[in-house]
C-alpha positions in Angstrom: 2.2 -65.9 -1.3 4.0 -63.7 1.5 7.2 -61.3 1.0 10.2 -62.6 2.1 13.0 -60.3 3.1 16.9 -60.2 2.5 19.5 -57.8 4.3 22.4 -56.8 2.8 25.2 -54.1 4.4 26.3 -51.7 1.7 27.9 -48.0 2.9 28.7 -47.0 -0.2 25.2 -46.5 -1.2 25.0 -43.3 0.8 26.9 -40.7 -1.0 25.0 -40.9 -4.1 22.0 -40.0 -1.5 22.6 -37.9 1.1 24.1 -35.5 -1.6 20.2 -35.7 -2.9 19.3 -34.7 0.0 22.1 -31.8 0.2 21.1 -30.3 -3.0 16.7 -30.6 -3.1 16.0 -30.1 0.3 13.0 -27.2 0.5 13.8 -24.2 2.9 11.4 -24.5 5.9 10.7 -21.3 4.8 7.2 -21.7 2.4 5.4 -19.3 0.9 2.0 -19.3 -0.8 3.4 -20.8 -3.7 3.4 -23.8 -2.0 0.5 -23.8 0.0 -2.2 -25.6 -2.0 -5.4 -23.3 -2.3 -8.1 -24.7 -2.4 -8.8 -24.9 -6.5 -4.9 -26.9 -7.1 -5.8 -30.4 -8.2 -2.0 -31.8 -6.6 -0.8 -31.7 -3.0 3.2 -31.7 -2.6 5.3 -35.1 -2.6 5.3 -35.6 1.3 8.4 -38.7 2.6 8.1 -40.3 5.4 11.4 -41.4 6.6 10.8 -42.9 9.2 10.6 -46.4 7.7 14.0 -46.1 6.5 16.7 -48.7 8.0 19.7 -47.6 10.0 22.9 -46.3 8.5 24.8 -48.3 6.1 21.5 -50.9 5.8 19.5 -51.9 2.9 16.5 -54.4 3.3 15.0 -56.0 0.4 11.1 -57.5 0.2 9.7 -59.5 -2.9 7.3 -62.3 -3.0 10.2 -64.1 -4.7 13.7 -64.0 -3.9 16.7 -66.0 -5.4 20.5 -66.0 -4.8 23.2 -67.0 -6.9 26.6 -68.4 -5.0 26.5 -65.0 -2.6 27.0 -62.9 -5.6 23.9 -62.5 -7.9 20.4 -61.5 -6.0 17.3 -62.1 -7.9 14.1 -60.5 -6.6 10.9 -60.4 -8.3 6.8 -59.7 -7.1 6.0 -56.5 -5.7 9.7 -55.4 -4.7 10.5 -52.8 -1.9 14.2 -51.9 -1.2 14.8 -49.7 1.4 17.4 -47.5 2.3 18.9 -45.5 5.1 17.6 -42.3 3.1 15.6 -43.5 0.2 13.2 -46.0 -1.1 12.7 -47.7 -4.4 9.4 -49.9 -5.6 9.6 -52.1 -8.7 8.0 -55.1 -10.2 11.7 -56.9 -10.0 15.5 -56.3 -9.1 18.7 -57.6 -9.0 21.8 -57.2 -6.7 25.3 -57.8 -7.9 28.2 -58.0 -6.4 27.3 -58.4 -2.2 25.0 -55.0 -3.0 27.4 -53.1 -5.2 25.5 -52.8 -8.1 21.1 -52.6 -8.4 18.9 -52.9 -11.2 15.5 -52.5 -10.9 13.1 -52.8 -13.5 9.1 -52.4 -14.3 7.1 -49.4 -13.2 10.2 -48.4 -10.8 9.5 -46.0 -8.3 12.4 -44.2 -6.1 11.9 -41.9 -3.8 13.9 -39.4 -1.1 13.7 -36.9 0.8 13.8 -34.7 -2.0 12.0 -36.0 -4.8 10.0 -39.3 -6.4 10.5 -40.4 -9.4 9.0 -42.8 -11.6 10.9 -44.5 -14.2 11.2 -47.5 -16.9 14.1 -48.8 -14.8 16.9 -47.6 -12.0 20.5 -48.7 -12.3 23.1 -48.0 -9.3 26.2 -47.8 -9.4 27.8 -47.6 -6.1 31.3 -47.8 -6.4 31.1 -45.4 -9.0 28.6 -43.5 -6.7 26.2 -43.1 -9.4 22.3 -43.7 -9.9 20.9 -43.9 -13.6 17.1 -43.4 -13.8 15.2 -43.8 -17.9 12.1 -42.8 -19.0 11.3 -40.8 -16.1 8.2 -38.3 -14.5 9.3 -36.4 -11.0 7.4 -34.9 -8.6 9.9 -32.4 -5.7 9.0 -33.5 -2.3 7.7 -30.9 -0.6 7.3 -28.5 -3.3 4.6 -28.3 -6.0 7.2 -29.2 -8.9 7.1 -31.5 -11.4 8.0 -32.5 -15.1 9.3 -35.1 -17.1 12.7 -36.2 -18.5 14.3 -39.4 -21.0 17.3 -39.7 -18.4 18.3 -39.0 -14.9 21.4 -39.0 -13.6 22.6 -38.6 -10.2 26.6 -38.4 -9.5 28.2 -37.8 -6.5 30.8 -35.5 -8.7 28.5 -34.1 -11.4 25.2 -33.5 -9.6 22.2 -34.4 -10.9 21.6 -34.2 -14.7 17.8 -34.2 -16.3 18.2 -34.8 -20.2 15.3 -34.1 -22.4 13.1 -32.5 -19.4 10.2 -30.2 -18.7 9.9 -28.1 -15.3 6.2 -26.8 -13.9 4.3 -25.8 -10.8 1.6 -26.7 -12.2 -0.6 -29.8 -12.0 0.2 -32.9 -14.3 -1.8 -32.4 -17.0 -2.4 -28.8 -16.7 0.5 -27.2 -17.4 -0.4 -23.5 -18.1 3.6 -23.0 -18.3 6.3 -25.3 -18.3 10.0 -25.1 -18.9 11.4 -27.7 -21.4 15.3 -28.2 -21.6 17.4 -30.1 -23.4 19.3 -30.4 -20.2 18.8 -29.4 -16.4 21.0 -30.0 -14.0 22.1 -28.8 -9.8 25.6 -29.2 -9.0 26.8 -29.8 -5.5 26.4 -27.6 -2.6 23.5 -25.5 -5.3 19.8 -25.0 -5.0 19.9 -23.8 -8.4 18.6 -25.6 -11.3 20.5 -25.0 -14.4 18.7 -25.3 -17.9 20.7 -25.1 -21.0 18.5 -24.5 -25.0 15.4 -23.5 -23.2 12.3 -23.3 -24.3 9.6 -21.4 -22.1 5.6 -22.2 -22.5 2.7 -20.7 -22.3 -0.1 -23.7 -22.6 1.9 -25.6 -25.8 3.1 -22.1 -26.9 6.5 -20.8 -27.3 7.4 -17.7 -26.0 11.0 -17.2 -26.0 13.9 -18.8 -26.0 17.3 -18.9 -23.7 20.6 -20.6 -24.7 21.0 -20.7 -20.9 18.5 -20.1 -18.0 18.7 -20.6 -14.4 16.4 -20.8 -11.8 15.5 -22.0 -8.2 14.4 -25.3 -7.1 13.3 -24.2 -3.3 12.2 -21.8 -1.2 15.2 -20.8 0.4 16.3 -17.3 -0.4 18.5 -17.0 -3.6 20.6 -14.7 -5.6 18.9 -14.1 -8.2 16.3 -12.1 -10.3 12.5 -11.8 -9.2 9.5 -11.3 -11.4 9.2 -7.6 -13.0 6.3 -5.7 -13.0 5.0 -3.7 -15.4 2.6 -0.6 -14.9 1.7 2.3 -16.9 0.4 5.4 -16.2 0.0 9.2 -16.8 2.8 10.4 -14.4 5.1 7.6 -15.2 4.6 6.1 -18.8 4.9 2.8 -19.5 6.2 1.2 -16.4 8.8 -1.4 -16.1 10.8 -2.5 -12.8 13.3 -5.5 -12.7 14.1 -6.3 -8.8 17.5 -8.5 -8.4 17.8 -10.1 -5.0 21.5 -10.5 -3.4 21.4 -13.1 -0.9 25.2 -11.6 0.8 24.6 -14.1 4.0 22.0 -15.6 5.9 21.3 -12.2 8.2 22.1 -9.6 5.5 20.4 -9.0 2.0 19.9 -7.0 -0.6 17.2 -6.3 -3.4 18.4 -4.0 -6.4 15.5 -2.9 -8.6 16.3 -1.0 -11.9 13.1 1.4 -13.0 12.7 2.3 -15.9 9.6 4.9 -16.8 9.4 6.0 -20.8 8.4 9.7 -19.5 10.9 10.2 -16.7 13.7 8.1 -17.3 16.0 5.4 -15.4 15.8 5.2 -11.6 17.6 2.6 -9.4 15.8 1.4 -6.3 18.2 -0.7 -3.7 16.6 -1.8 0.0 19.6 -3.6 2.2 18.1 -5.7 4.9 20.4 -7.0 8.4 19.4 -9.0 11.6 21.5 -9.7 14.4 20.9 -11.4 17.6 20.3 -8.1 19.1 18.7 -5.8 16.5 17.2 -5.3 12.8 16.8 -3.2 10.1 16.9 -1.8 6.6 18.2 0.9 4.4 16.6 2.0 1.4 17.6 4.5 -1.5 16.0 5.9 -4.4 17.6 8.0 -7.0 16.1 9.2 -10.3 19.2 11.0 -12.4 18.0 13.7 -14.9 13.9 13.7 -14.4 13.2 14.0 -18.3 9.9 15.0 -17.6 11.0 18.0 -15.3 12.1 21.3 -16.7 15.8 21.6 -16.4 15.9 17.6 -15.4 16.6 17.3 -11.7 18.1 14.4 -10.1 15.4 13.3 -7.4 16.0 10.6 -4.8 14.0 9.0 -1.6 15.8 7.6 1.5 15.1 5.3 4.6 16.8 3.8 7.3 15.0 1.9 9.7 16.8 -0.1 12.7 15.3 -1.6 16.3 17.9 -2.9 18.5 18.9 -3.8 22.2 21.4 -2.2 23.9 22.3 -3.7 27.6 19.1 -5.6 29.1 16.3 -2.9 29.5 17.5 -0.1 26.7 15.9 0.1 23.5 17.6 1.6 20.5 14.8 3.2 17.3 16.4 4.9 14.4 13.6 6.0 11.7 15.2 8.7 9.9 14.3 9.3 5.7 14.2 12.2 3.6 13.4 13.1 -0.5 14.4 15.6 -2.9 11.2 17.3 -3.6 7.9 18.2 -2.8 6.2 16.0 -5.4 8.7 12.9 -5.2 5.5 10.9 -3.5 3.2 11.9 -6.0 5.0 11.4 -9.6 6.7 8.7 -8.3 5.0 6.5 -5.6 6.4 5.2 -2.5 5.7 1.8 -0.3 6.3 3.9 2.9 4.2 6.5 2.9 1.0 7.9 1.3 0.6 10.8 -1.7 -1.5 12.3 0.4 1.0 12.7 3.0 2.4 16.3 4.1 5.2 15.2 6.1 7.8 12.8 6.7 8.5 11.5 10.5 11.7 10.9 11.6 13.4 9.9 15.3 15.9 8.8 17.0 15.2 7.4 20.2 16.6 5.2 23.1 14.3 4.2 25.7 14.8 1.9 29.6 12.2 -0.2 30.7 11.9 -1.3 34.0 9.1 -2.6 36.6 8.7 1.0 37.7 10.5 3.1 36.0 10.8 3.8 32.1 12.9 6.6 30.4 12.3 8.0 26.8 14.8 10.0 25.2 14.5 10.6 21.1 15.0 13.3 18.8 12.0 14.2 16.8 12.1 16.1 13.4 9.9 16.3 10.5 9.9 16.6 6.3 7.5 19.1 5.6 6.2 18.9 2.2 4.7 22.0 0.0 3.4 25.3 1.8 2.3 23.9 4.9 3.1 25.2 8.5 6.3 24.2 9.1 6.1 22.3 12.4 8.6 21.8 15.7 10.8 19.4 16.2 12.2 18.5 19.6 15.6 18.2 19.4 16.0 16.2 22.2 13.0 15.3 24.3 13.2 13.3 27.4 10.4 12.0 29.2 10.6 10.2 32.5 8.0 8.0 34.2 8.1 6.4 37.5 5.4 4.3 39.5 5.3 3.2 42.7 2.5 1.3 44.7 1.8 3.1 48.5 0.1 0.0 50.7 -2.8 -1.9 49.7 -5.1 1.6 48.3 -3.1 4.2 47.1 -0.6 4.5 44.0 2.2 7.1 43.5 3.1 8.3 39.7 5.3 11.0 39.2 5.6 12.2 34.9 8.4 14.3 34.0 9.4 15.9 30.6 12.5 17.9 29.3 12.4 18.9 25.7 13.7 21.9 23.5 11.8 22.8 20.2 13.1 24.1 17.4 11.5 25.6 14.3 13.2 25.4 10.6 12.0 29.1 9.9 14.7 31.7 11.6 11.8 33.7 12.6 9.7 31.3 14.5 10.0 31.0 18.0 12.0 28.1 19.8 11.7 27.1 23.9 13.3 24.5 25.9 10.5 23.1 28.5 10.4 21.3 31.3 7.6 19.7 33.1 7.1 17.6 35.6 3.4 16.0 37.0 3.5 14.0 40.7 0.2 11.9 40.7 -1.2 10.5 44.2 -4.5 8.1 43.2 -6.3 5.4 44.8 -7.7 2.8 42.3 -10.2 0.0 43.4 -11.2 -1.9 41.0 -13.4 -5.6 40.9 -15.0 -7.8 38.6 -18.0 -5.4 39.0 -16.4 -1.7 39.0 -14.1 0.5 39.7 -13.7 3.9 41.2 -10.5 6.3 40.6 -9.7 9.1 42.6 -6.6 10.9 42.4 -4.9 14.1 42.2 -1.6 15.7 40.3 -0.3 18.9 39.9 1.4 20.1 36.8 4.1 22.5 37.3 6.3 23.9 33.8 8.7 25.8 33.0 9.4 27.5 29.6 12.3 29.5 28.1 11.4 31.2 24.9 13.5 32.7 22.7 12.9 35.0 19.4 9.8 36.5 20.6 10.2 39.8 19.6 7.0 41.1 18.2 4.9 38.3 19.9 2.9 38.4 23.1 4.9 35.4 24.8 7.2 35.6 27.2 10.8 34.7 27.9 10.0 33.1 31.0 6.9 31.4 32.0 6.2 29.6 34.8 3.0 27.7 35.1 1.4 25.7 37.9 -1.9 24.1 37.6 -3.9 21.5 40.1 -6.2 18.9 38.8 -8.5 16.1 41.3 -10.8 13.4 39.3 -13.1 11.1 40.6 -14.5 8.3 38.2 -16.5 6.0 38.8 -18.5 2.7 36.5 -20.3 -0.2 37.0 -20.6 -3.5 35.0 -24.2 -5.5 35.0 -24.7 -8.5 32.7 -27.6 -10.8 32.7 -28.6 -13.5 30.5 -30.7 -12.1 27.1 -32.1 -13.3 24.3 -32.9 -9.8 22.3 -30.3 -11.4 19.3 -30.7 -14.9 19.6 -30.3 -17.5 22.2 -27.8 -18.0 24.9 -26.7 -14.0 24.6 -25.4 -11.6 27.5 -26.3 -8.2 27.6 -23.8 -5.8 30.0 -24.6 -2.3 30.7 -21.5 -0.1 31.8 -22.3 3.1 33.3 -19.7 5.4 34.3 -19.5 8.9 35.3 -16.3 11.5 35.9 -16.2 14.8 38.1 -12.9 16.6 36.9 -11.6 19.9 38.0 -8.5 21.3 36.4 -7.4 25.3 37.7 -6.7 27.8 35.3 -3.9 30.1 34.5 -3.6 32.4 31.7 -1.6 30.4 29.1 -1.4 33.3 26.1 2.5 33.8 26.9 3.0 30.4 25.5 3.5 29.3 22.3 2.2 26.4 20.4 5.0 24.2 20.0 4.1 20.4 20.3 0.0 21.1 20.6 -3.1 20.9 18.9 -6.5 20.5 19.6 -7.6 17.0 19.8 -10.9 15.4 18.0 -13.5 14.0 20.8 -15.0 10.6 20.8 -16.7 9.0 23.6 -13.5 7.5 24.8 -11.8 11.2 24.4 -14.9 12.7 26.3 -12.9 10.9 29.7 -9.8 12.1 28.5 -9.8 15.4 30.9 -7.4 17.4 28.2 -8.4 18.6 25.0 -5.0 18.8 23.5 -1.8 16.9 22.3 1.2 18.3 24.1 1.4 20.4 27.3 1.5 24.0 26.2 -2.0 24.4 26.3 -3.8 22.4 29.8 -7.4 23.1 29.6 -9.3 24.1 32.8 -12.1 22.1 33.6 -15.1 21.5 36.6 -16.9 19.5 34.5 -19.2 16.3 34.4 -18.9 13.7 32.0 -21.6 10.9 31.7 -21.3 7.8 29.8 -22.4 4.5 29.4 -22.0 1.3 27.3 -24.3 -1.9 26.4 -22.8 -5.0 24.9 -24.2 -8.3 24.0 -22.3 -11.0 23.7 -22.5 -14.6 22.7 -22.1 -17.4 24.2 -18.2 -17.5 23.6 -18.1 -13.8 25.1 -17.4 -12.3 21.1 -19.6 -9.3 20.9 -22.2 -9.2 18.3 -23.7 -5.6 19.8 -22.2 -2.4 21.3 -23.6 0.9 21.8 -21.5 4.0 23.6 -22.9 7.6 24.4 -21.5 9.7 26.5 -21.5 13.7 27.0 -19.7 16.3 29.1 -21.7 18.9 31.1 -19.6 21.9 31.6 -20.2 23.8 35.5 -18.5 26.9 34.4 -17.1 29.0 31.4 -13.8 27.6 30.0 -11.3 30.3 30.6 -8.2 29.2 28.1 -9.0 31.0 25.3 -8.1 28.1 22.3 -10.3 26.2 24.3 -13.2 28.3 25.0 -16.7 26.9 24.6 -20.1 28.3 23.7 -22.2 26.0 25.0 -22.8 24.5 28.9 -22.5 21.0 27.4 -20.3 19.1 24.7 -21.5 17.5 21.1 -23.3 14.1 22.2 -21.0 11.3 21.2 -21.9 8.4 20.0 -20.6 4.6 18.6 -22.3 1.4 17.5 -20.9 -1.7 16.0 -22.8 -4.5 15.4 -22.6 -7.6 13.6 -25.9 -8.3 12.5 -24.9 -12.2 11.3 -22.0 -14.0 10.6 -22.1 -11.8 7.1 -23.2 -8.3 7.7 -21.7 -5.8 10.3 -22.2 -2.3 10.9 -20.4 0.2 12.6 -21.1 4.4 13.0 -19.5 7.3 15.2 -21.4 10.5 15.2 -21.0 13.8 17.1 -24.3 15.8 17.5 -24.3 19.5 19.0 -27.3 19.2 21.2 -28.2 22.7 21.4 -29.0 22.9 17.4 -28.9 19.7 16.9 -26.3 19.8 13.8 -24.2 16.8 13.2 -19.9 17.6 13.4 -18.6 15.0 12.6 -19.7 11.3 11.4 -18.8 7.9 10.0 -21.1 5.2 8.7 -20.2 1.9 7.5 -21.9 -1.2 6.2 -20.5 -4.0 5.1 -21.6 -8.3 3.7 -18.7 -10.2 3.8 -19.2 -14.3 3.3 -15.3 -14.9 3.4 -11.6 -12.9 2.8 -12.5 -12.7 -1.0 -16.2 -12.1 -0.6 -17.6 -8.6 0.7 -19.6 -5.3 -0.6 -18.9 -2.8 1.5 -20.2 0.9 1.8 -19.3 3.7 4.2 -19.8 7.8 4.2 -18.0 10.0 6.1 -18.6 13.9 7.2 -16.6 16.2 9.2 -18.3 19.9 9.3 -15.3 22.1 9.8 -12.0 20.5 9.3 -9.2 23.6 8.5 -12.2 25.6 7.3 -13.0 22.9 5.0 -16.7 20.7 4.6 -15.7 17.0 4.2 -18.8 14.8 2.8 -17.6 11.6 1.2 -19.2 8.0 0.2 -17.4 4.9 -0.7 -18.4 1.6 -2.1 -15.6 -1.2 -1.7 -16.6 -4.5 -2.9 -14.1 -8.2 -4.0 -16.1 -10.8 -5.3 -14.6 -13.8 -6.8 -16.2 -14.2 -10.8 -15.2 -17.8 -11.0 -13.1 -20.3 -9.3 -10.0 -18.7 -10.4 -10.9 -14.9 -11.3 -11.3 -12.1 -8.8 -12.5 -8.9 -9.1 -11.8 -6.1 -6.8 -13.6 -2.5 -7.3 -13.7 0.7 -5.0 -15.1 4.0 -5.5 -14.7 7.3 -3.9 -17.2 10.3 -3.9 -16.7 14.0 -3.0 -20.9 15.0 -2.5 -19.6 18.2 -1.2 -17.8 19.6 -4.6 -20.0 16.6 -6.5 -16.9 14.6 -7.7 -14.9 11.6 -7.8 -12.0 11.4 -5.2 -11.0 8.1 -6.6 -12.1 5.2 -8.6 -9.9 1.7 -8.7 -11.0 -1.3 -10.6 -8.4 -4.4 -10.6 -9.3 -8.5 -12.1 -6.9 -11.1 -11.4 -6.9 -14.6 -12.3 -4.6 -17.1 -10.0 -4.3 -20.8 -10.5 -1.7 -23.2 -8.5 1.3 -22.2 -10.7 0.6 -18.4 -12.0 -1.3 -15.4 -12.0 -1.8 -12.3 -13.9 -3.1 -9.1 -12.6 -4.8 -5.8 -14.5 -5.5 -2.9 -12.6 -7.1 0.6 -13.5 -7.2 3.6 -11.7 -7.9 7.4 -11.7 -7.7 9.5 -8.2 -7.1 12.9 -7.5 -3.2 14.4 -8.3 -2.8 16.4 -5.4 0.5 18.4 -7.0 2.3 21.1 -5.6 3.1 24.1 -7.5 6.6 26.3 -7.5 5.0 28.2 -4.7 4.0 25.0 -2.5 0.4 25.4 -2.7 -1.4 21.7 -3.4 -3.8 21.2 -6.8 -7.2 20.3 -5.4 -8.4 20.2 -9.4 -5.9 17.6 -11.3 -6.2 14.4 -11.6 -4.0 10.9 -12.7 -4.6 7.9 -14.4 -3.2 4.4 -14.7 -3.0 1.1 -15.9 -1.1 -1.6 -14.5 -0.7 -5.1 -15.8 1.6 -8.0 -13.4 2.3 -11.5 -14.2 3.3 -14.0 -11.4 4.9 -17.8 -12.3 4.8 -19.6 -8.8 7.7 -21.7 -8.1 10.5 -20.3 -10.0 10.5 -16.8 -8.6 8.8 -14.3 -6.8 5.2 -15.8 -5.4 3.2 -12.7 -5.4 3.0 -9.4 -5.8 4.5 -6.2 -3.3 0.8 -4.8 -2.9 -2.2 -6.1 -2.8 -5.6 -4.8 -4.5 -7.3 -4.7 -1.7 -5.0 -2.3 0.4 -4.0 -0.4 -3.2 -4.9 2.9 -3.8 -5.4 6.5 -2.1 -7.5 4.7 0.6 -7.5 1.3 0.8 -9.9 -1.2 2.0 -10.5 -1.0 6.4 -12.9 -3.1 8.0 -15.4 -1.1 9.1 -16.4 -2.4 12.9 -14.0 -2.9 16.0 -15.8 -6.1 17.7 -13.8 -7.8 19.9 
């Protein structure tokens, strides 16, 4: 028997359904808590609004229809009632008063853009703008949240009320956690659920009771408590942090996080964020009054201000300013912004202008130096201007200039003002098969140095140097089957001749210059120092070559690069003097054996002695993002008078579908001791997760004289719970990135 169809006009139904949309629609800003995971057995309910009726209309379809004197309509057999905002399905339905009242019974399903409800009966009172459902199970549309309720009442005045109700984000029948309450209500204009006489259950065991409990039922930013973090370590004792999120405005918010440490006391951490049409930034402050673990109970603090914004169409303003109370703050209390191994906190305020040919950067650079570390110079200010202009079809003119003043916190240290200008005339010729670049540059630098008594520095210094560079490269490619079919191989030889004139520079101080480490690409750099205080004289030829194996999608499977510099004359700049007629041989290999195995190494070998100066090796087996094992080694013969020789192992592997294990250890072979040991295990399901982490690493604490200890270790254990869907869906840190070193992929293949 075919369904019959009846059309009934009723505008009074609209406010009830419209109100439900206003209160329950999840934000479009979803997070991982609502994204179905591979091991989840439930998908969020979806709703197709295309089948809804025009505004003010209702369509009723049923197998049998009976209308009594245009006042009562009876429907039975597969009844479908569709309005402009909701759909109701039932075994039978009755419409009274020309659509004013609707009663549906028998396997009733109600669904709109916010929720889906199955119940024994539904009663809709249009004049009272009231919808009642009895003995229900509900699911939130677009959100993995569901539960049961004895009664559900939707009213335009009071909102939504659920009696004898439960709520969870776990799948039905697998409720690992659940909220049960005598009543849950959603008031008009809010996305918070308010529960009375609330019991929180893990499995079927009640773990705590609250007479009143408020929780979010959407992913919109909302004011309220976030999930706490509980850890333990020898530095802080038992460490408990309770974040409170304040949604001040759509473009302003703040997180206030009281932190209690049994060894040190109570700390207050705050983070304020803002976003405008032309700028964004945040201000972060941590304050610990009277640290009880340190003699004298000093106050301790850390702050940071970040700002990025547009000023006009081409001007950018950037601010990164921070500070802390003492050298050991990062070691004792940690930071989301800096590592425990950092010795400098960088500060800068810059304003930049960019156009097609001209760029201008003005900045003030400063440092917060930790421990008894050599004080660094700050640039207050530094102005850089670069201008580029094509000259015809073959030539290009470029001019770089800089004006900077360098100051030091040490009153006895020299200070300097430096002006530098470097015009360059170049002829760059490039094509698909190669390139040839010929250029000549004039370096003109003027120094004004003060506070130089007792040094070999001069008050006024002028330095004029000339440089000529000729660079050429060829690109060959052919089909190959070395690794697999459908691959191609390239050979990219390159050569560079570089000449830089010499001038004695011993009368110039070191303000922003330090020797650079040399890799394969650095061999063609032509400069051996950062900054401009030293420009090395050169008369040298650099030879290098790169070969690549590409698959049919032009993805690199294998890359080998080698290079070496041959000196035609001895270098005369004292700080860059070399004892050999050639540089160390630099080589780098990246190799993806197959989709799972990858290998990376870079090495520098002194060819006169065949000694390795620097090397790093990494080999990794990776099955997917959570299944990998990595072995790494790094070696430096001489780094500030010390030899670095360390080996490390990192691994991540699921134990079962829900259990994940991460481990990492680094060992110092030179000193025969562990540097860091880290292990974490995590259980995660659709609706909750728990993580246990244990770690032991070097303390690196500074003593009273500013010297850093290299023999003390710190150990700790942390435990974190996440109940998805009623607060934060994740943690602030990842087990792969946590710790002193963290995880890095060992290769750089494209």
